N, C-alpha and C positions, 0 to 999 in steps of 0.2 A: 502493499500500498503504500511506500515512502518512496519518490521517486527524486532524483537528484540530475539534476545541468547544469557541466561545469562552463566559465568561460574564462577569455582576458587571457590566455596563451600567446604565444607569438615567438618572433625572433628578434635577443638583443644582444648588445657588444659585452664583451662581459664587461662585470663592475657598472651594470645597466639595471635595472628594477623593471617589474610587474607586479598587478595587483590581480589576483585570481579569485574568481568569485563561485559561489556551491548555493545555487534554487533549490532547497528542500518544498516537498508538498507532499501531502500525506491525509487519509480521509480519517484517519484514527492520530490523533496526535500526543503527546503522554507527557507530563512532565520530566522525566527523566531520558538522558541522551546522551550521546557523545559523539563528536562529529571533528573528523580526522580526515589529511590531507597524506597521501600516499603517494609516491613518486618510480615510474619504471622505465629505464635506460635500454636501449636493447642490446638482450644479450643479457642483462641482470637480471637479481630477483626484483620484485616489487619491495621497497623500502617505506618505513612509516618517515612523516615529517615532523607534523604537529596532530594534536586534538584540543579540543576543548568541550564543554560541556557544558549543561544545561546552568550553573555556577559561576561561571566562566572561568573556570579551572582550566590551566592550560599546561601541554607537555612539548616539548621539542626535543628530535634528534640532537645528538651534540655536534653532527655536521654544519647545522643550519643555527642553533645559539645566536643570536646578538645579530642576527640577516635577515631572520623571517619573523614574522611576528600573522599570530591566527588572531581573526574576532568571528565577532557577529552580531548581526543588527535582529534579534528576537521579530520585530514587528514585521518584515520583510523576509522573515525565514530562509535568511541567508548568511551563508558563513565566508570569510576570507582571506585567503591566505597572500600578506604584505610581500612581497622578496624583494630583498636589498644586494647587492654589492655580488651579482651573481655571475660564478663560477663554471667554466665547461664544464664541472660535475653537475651542473643543474639542468644540463639537456639533457629530457626525459618526458611522459606523456606524466600528468599530473592528475592524479584520483580524487574526489571528494566520496566519501563512504559515511553511512550511520549505523549505528544501533541503539536499542531502547536501554542500554546500561548507563552508569555512569563509568567516565572515564577512567580510566589507570595506565599509568605510566608503559606498566606492559603492552597495551595496544599497541603499542610502536611494533614493537616486536610478532602483533599476532594480527594478520590481517582476517583470517576467518571470523575473528571479532564479531566483525562487524558484516551483517546480512542484508544491503544496501551499499550500492555504488553506482555513480555516473559510471558514461564512457567514454573520461577522460579530455585533458584541453594540452596541447603540445606544447611545452614551453624549447626552445632552440638559444642556445648561447654561442655566438659567436666572434 
């Protein structure tokens, strides 16, 4: 019943910035949830980037701390990922995901926790 649509990807030079958006829709909305951003480069495993829950608690992968910021606008049912100082290893398909559980740092390493996924938005660092 939850549908996610990402946008905001594109091509940017190293050191540049992008802001990704994830719009969520559902027929049944609970007060408990966790939204996550994952990314996957060609030939690589899917990697957790950041999570945010209904209480605005956030978690970041060590590789993006200080450069990426996850946020949300509950009125718009939208999660965001502000990406600054992009590096070549930032080139990947970025996916938005959702679960009805409260966020845990472990979820960055367990994509199977998320039952709902968007189709992704491509970020390319050139």
